[in-house]
C-alpha positions as CSV (number, residue, x, y, z in Angstrom):
1,M,148.6,170.0,67.7
2,R,145.9,167.5,66.9
3,F,142.9,169.3,67.9
4,P,142.7,173.1,68.2
5,P,142.4,174.6,71.9
6,V,139.1,175.5,73.2
7,Q,138.4,178.8,74.8
8,D,136.9,178.7,78.3
9,I,133.2,179.5,78.8
10,P,132.8,183.2,79.6
11,H,131.2,184.0,82.9
12,L,131.2,180.4,84.0
13,E,130.5,181.3,87.6
14,K,127.1,182.7,86.4
15,V,126.1,179.7,84.4
16,R,123.2,177.8,85.8
17,S,122.4,174.7,83.7
18,N,119.5,172.3,84.4
19,I,119.8,168.8,82.9
20,N,115.9,168.4,82.8
21,T,115.7,171.6,80.8
22,I,118.5,170.5,78.3
23,D,116.7,167.1,78.0
24,L,113.4,168.7,77.1
25,Q,115.2,170.8,74.4
26,M,117.0,167.7,73.0
27,H,113.6,165.8,72.9
28,Q,112.0,168.7,70.9
29,L,114.9,168.9,68.6
30,V,114.9,165.0,67.8
31,R,111.2,165.5,67.0
32,D,111.9,168.5,64.8
33,V,114.6,166.6,62.9
34,C,112.4,163.4,62.6
35,Y,109.6,165.5,61.1
36,A,112.1,166.9,58.6
37,V,113.3,163.5,57.7
38,T,110.0,161.7,57.4
39,H,108.3,164.6,55.5
40,N,111.1,165.4,53.1
41,T,109.9,164.4,49.7
42,E,113.2,165.0,48.0
43,L,115.1,162.7,50.5
44,H,112.4,160.0,50.1
45,S,112.7,160.2,46.3
46,R,116.5,159.9,46.5
47,S,116.7,157.3,49.1
48,R,113.7,155.7,51.1
49,E,116.0,153.5,53.1
50,L,118.1,156.5,54.2
51,A,115.1,158.3,55.4
52,G,114.0,155.3,57.3
53,S,117.4,154.6,58.9
54,L,117.9,158.2,60.0
55,D,114.4,158.3,61.6
56,D,115.1,155.0,63.4
57,L,118.5,156.4,64.8
58,L,116.9,159.5,66.0
59,V,114.1,157.7,67.8
60,Q,116.4,155.0,69.3
61,H,118.6,157.8,70.6
62,T,115.6,159.2,72.8
63,Y,114.9,155.6,74.1
64,T,118.6,155.0,75.1
65,H,118.7,158.3,76.7
66,Q,115.6,157.4,78.8
67,S,117.4,154.3,79.8
68,M,120.4,156.2,81.0
69,R,118.1,158.5,83.1
70,L,116.5,155.5,84.7
71,L,119.8,154.1,85.7
72,L,121.0,157.4,87.1
73,R,117.8,157.9,89.0
74,Q,118.3,154.6,90.7
75,A,121.9,155.4,91.6
76,Y,121.0,158.8,93.1
77,R,117.9,157.6,95.0
78,K,119.5,154.5,96.5
79,R,123.0,156.1,96.7
80,D,124.4,153.2,94.8
81,F,126.8,155.0,92.6
82,P,128.5,152.0,90.9
83,I,125.4,151.8,88.9
84,V,126.6,154.9,87.1
85,A,129.3,152.9,85.4
86,D,126.7,151.0,83.4
87,T,125.4,154.2,81.8
88,A,128.8,154.6,80.1
89,S,128.0,151.6,77.8
90,L,124.7,153.3,76.8
91,A,126.6,156.6,76.2
92,R,129.0,154.7,73.9
93,E,126.0,153.4,72.0
94,Q,124.8,157.0,71.6
95,V,128.1,157.8,70.0
96,E,128.0,154.9,67.6
97,K,124.8,156.3,66.3
98,I,126.7,159.3,64.9
99,Y,128.9,157.1,62.8
100,Q,126.1,154.9,61.6
101,A,124.3,158.1,60.3
102,V,127.5,159.3,58.5
103,I,128.2,155.9,56.8
104,L,124.5,155.3,55.8
105,S,124.5,158.8,54.3
106,Q,127.7,158.2,52.4
107,G,126.2,155.4,50.3
108,P,122.5,154.8,51.4
109,H,121.8,151.8,49.1
110,K,125.1,149.9,49.6
111,W,125.4,150.4,53.5
112,H,121.7,149.8,54.2
113,R,122.0,146.5,52.5
114,Q,125.2,145.7,54.4
115,Y,123.5,146.7,57.6
116,L,120.6,144.2,56.9
117,R,123.0,141.6,55.8
118,N,125.2,141.9,59.0
119,S,122.0,141.5,61.1
120,W,120.8,138.5,59.1
121,Q,124.1,136.7,59.6
122,K,123.9,137.2,63.4
123,S,120.3,135.9,63.4
124,Y,121.1,132.9,61.3
125,E,124.1,131.9,63.5
126,R,121.8,132.3,66.5
127,Y,119.3,130.0,64.8
128,L,122.1,127.5,64.2
129,L,123.2,127.6,67.8
130,E,119.6,126.9,69.0
131,M,119.4,124.0,66.6
132,D,122.5,122.5,68.0
133,E,121.4,122.9,71.7
134,Y,117.6,122.6,71.5
135,G,116.8,121.0,68.2
136,H,116.3,117.6,69.8
137,I,113.7,118.9,72.3
138,A,110.2,118.4,71.0
139,R,108.8,121.6,72.2
140,F,111.2,123.7,70.4
141,R,110.9,121.9,67.0
142,E,107.7,123.9,65.9
143,H,109.5,127.2,66.6
144,L,112.7,126.3,65.1
145,D,111.5,124.3,62.1
146,G,108.6,126.6,61.3
147,Y,108.5,130.2,62.6
148,H,112.3,130.8,63.0
149,A,113.4,129.2,59.8
150,G,110.5,130.7,57.9
151,F,111.3,134.2,59.1
152,L,115.0,133.9,58.3
153,E,114.2,132.6,54.8
154,V,111.8,135.5,54.2
155,T,114.1,138.2,55.3
156,R,117.0,136.5,53.3
157,K,115.0,137.1,50.1
158,I,113.9,140.6,50.5
159,K,115.0,143.1,47.9
160,I,115.7,146.8,48.8
161,W,114.9,147.9,45.3
162,P,112.9,145.6,42.8
163,S,115.9,145.5,40.5
164,D,118.2,144.2,43.2
165,S,119.3,140.7,43.9
166,I,118.1,139.1,47.1
167,L,119.6,140.2,50.3
168,V,121.6,137.2,51.1
169,S,122.4,134.7,48.2
170,D,122.0,130.9,48.5
171,F,125.8,130.6,48.2
172,A,126.3,133.0,51.2
173,K,123.8,131.2,53.3
174,R,125.6,127.9,52.6
175,V,129.0,129.4,53.6
176,V,127.6,130.7,56.9
177,E,126.2,127.2,57.7
178,Y,129.4,125.4,56.6
179,E,131.6,127.7,58.6
180,W,129.4,127.2,61.7
181,H,129.6,123.5,61.6
182,N,133.3,123.2,60.6
183,R,135.2,126.0,62.4
184,K,137.6,124.5,64.9
185,G,137.8,127.1,67.8
186,T,139.5,130.2,66.5
187,K,140.6,128.6,63.2
188,S,138.4,129.2,60.2
189,A,137.0,126.1,58.4
190,V,139.0,124.6,55.5
191,K,137.7,125.5,52.1
192,P,135.3,122.7,50.7
193,S,135.5,121.6,47.1
194,W,132.3,123.6,46.1
195,F,133.8,126.9,47.4
196,T,135.5,128.0,44.1
197,R,136.1,131.6,44.9
198,K,139.4,133.2,45.7
199,G,140.2,133.7,49.3
200,S,139.3,131.8,52.4
201,V,135.9,131.2,53.9
202,A,136.5,133.6,56.6
203,S,137.5,136.4,54.3
204,F,134.4,135.9,52.1
205,L,132.1,136.0,55.2
206,R,133.9,139.1,56.5
207,M,133.5,141.1,53.2
208,Y,130.0,139.9,52.3
209,F,128.4,140.7,55.7
210,Y,130.7,143.6,56.6
211,F,129.3,146.7,58.2
212,P,131.9,149.2,59.3
213,T,133.0,150.0,62.9
214,P,133.4,153.6,64.0
215,W,137.0,153.6,63.1
216,D,136.2,152.0,59.7
217,V,133.7,154.7,59.1
218,M,136.4,157.4,59.5
219,T,138.6,155.7,56.9
220,K,135.8,156.3,54.3
221,V,135.1,160.0,55.1
222,R,136.6,162.5,52.7
223,N,135.4,165.7,54.2
224,R,138.4,166.8,56.3
225,N,136.2,168.9,58.8
226,L,133.9,166.0,59.2
227,L,136.7,163.6,59.7
228,L,138.2,165.7,62.4
229,F,134.8,166.0,64.1
230,L,134.5,162.1,64.0
231,D,138.1,161.8,65.2
232,R,137.4,163.9,68.2
233,W,134.3,161.8,69.0
234,Y,136.4,158.6,68.7
235,R,138.5,159.8,71.6
236,E,135.3,159.7,73.8
237,Y,134.3,156.4,72.2
238,K,137.5,154.9,73.3
239,M,137.1,156.2,76.9
240,L,133.6,154.9,77.1
241,S,134.8,151.5,75.6
242,E,136.7,151.0,78.9
243,Y,133.4,150.7,80.7
244,S,131.9,148.3,78.0
245,H,135.0,146.1,78.1
246,V,135.1,145.9,82.0
247,L,138.5,147.7,82.4
248,M,139.6,149.7,85.4
249,G,137.0,152.4,84.7
250,K,134.2,150.0,85.3
251,I,135.8,148.3,88.3
252,T,137.0,151.4,90.3
253,P,133.5,152.7,91.5
254,Q,132.3,149.3,92.8
255,R,135.7,148.6,94.4
256,T,135.6,152.0,96.3
257,N,131.9,151.3,97.3
258,R,132.9,148.2,99.1
259,D,134.9,150.2,101.6
260,K,132.3,151.2,104.2
261,S,134.2,154.0,105.8
262,L,132.7,157.6,105.6
263,K,135.6,158.8,103.6
264,A,135.2,156.0,101.0
265,A,131.5,156.7,100.8
266,S,132.1,160.3,100.1
267,K,134.7,159.5,97.5
268,S,132.3,157.0,95.8
269,A,129.5,159.6,95.7
270,T,131.6,162.2,94.3
271,Y,133.1,160.0,91.7
272,G,129.7,158.7,90.8
273,K,128.1,162.1,90.4
274,N,130.9,163.5,88.3
275,R,130.7,160.5,86.0
276,A,126.8,160.7,85.9
277,Q,127.1,164.4,84.7
278,E,129.7,163.5,82.2
279,F,127.8,160.5,80.6
280,I,124.4,162.2,80.3
281,V,126.0,165.3,78.8
282,I,127.7,163.1,76.4
283,S,124.5,161.6,75.4
284,N,123.0,165.1,74.9
285,I,125.9,166.3,72.8
286,A,125.7,163.0,70.8
287,A,122.1,164.0,69.9
288,A,123.1,167.4,68.7
289,S,126.0,165.7,66.6
290,L,123.6,163.2,65.2
291,C,121.2,165.9,64.0
292,T,124.1,167.9,62.6
293,V,125.4,165.1,60.5
294,I,121.9,164.5,59.1
295,M,121.2,168.2,58.4
296,P,123.3,168.3,55.0
297,H,121.0,165.6,53.6
298,L,117.8,167.5,54.2
299,P,116.9,169.7,51.2
300,N,114.2,171.3,53.4
301,D,114.9,171.2,57.0
302,Y,111.5,172.6,58.1
303,G,113.2,174.8,60.8
304,S,115.1,172.0,62.4
305,K,118.4,173.5,61.4
306,A,117.6,176.5,63.6
307,S,116.6,174.2,66.5
308,T,120.0,172.4,66.1
309,I,121.9,175.6,66.2
310,E,120.0,176.8,69.4
311,Y,120.6,173.5,71.0
312,W,124.4,173.6,70.3
313,K,124.4,177.1,71.9
314,T,122.8,175.7,75.0
315,L,125.3,172.9,75.3
316,S,128.3,175.1,74.5
317,D,127.3,177.4,77.5
318,C,127.8,174.5,79.8
319,S,130.3,172.1,78.2
320,L,133.8,172.6,76.9
321,F,133.5,169.4,75.0
322,A,130.4,170.7,73.1
323,K,132.0,174.0,72.5
324,G,135.0,172.3,70.9
325,L,132.8,170.2,68.6
326,W,130.8,173.2,67.6
327,N,133.9,175.0,66.5
328,L,135.4,171.8,64.8
329,Y,132.5,171.1,62.4
330,A,129.0,171.8,63.7
331,K,129.3,175.6,63.1
332,R,130.4,175.2,59.5
333,A,127.9,172.4,58.7
334,L,125.0,174.5,60.0
335,S,125.9,177.9,58.5
């Protein structure tokens, strides 16, 4: 058996859960953990970049959760339940934050650098695209030649630590530009004479700007309980990806909604409400999980560990998924 069985919630018929109350508890928890992260002198002395990254992930989680609530409010008020399917993509993003926190905590200096490099590559390729398409237009020249190019050059040369080399080397920048101008469809560019390193241009770019996907993160985790925890989350991530990649999970709600019969309308509403509850609860459980994977890296938790445990208890009283995750890893990690 891949995952242990989960015992049913006792006295389920008496459970009365209010998502607004759960949300308030989540926001308070995130504030508590953010305070612990930003005021933890030991964490800052060990890794400033880790403290900043964890704080960013926590705050972004609350903003994304608010976006989900806005979409769901529109769906309920307008009785336009196909909208609910779009919240799945945001829920998927909430799950990704757990994996980002884990990998950044595994090697703060290395992975923070790779995180920034990956972002720089995408920004530079966007700049090259705009130069191709709009570079000949006079009103774009000041932006492209001045501000945009200047910003990319400044961010390319930042150093995470004073003793570091610059973020993106001159050689790596040259390779990105060469690949952009010489790639033929899906085929990578042929190695130029000045590229004397082993491997192809594509393999160099892949490794130099690499930042791991959720699956890749799992391959780098050595803690067995944490790995099982992430593996269980990965099952939800795959399910939510069906909506991000516009597979049948995404198509079914709007297809049902186009049938104007009363029976179809009732089915559409039931389906939408069930998915709405599922996705918003996933976002709440992801918040608890994010706080849980952060907690071992806080020498002083300022009481946030107790808040995290209390929130897990709230979620476990209304969700079997939360109860299973609590038993898999969170209970041990917070003990």
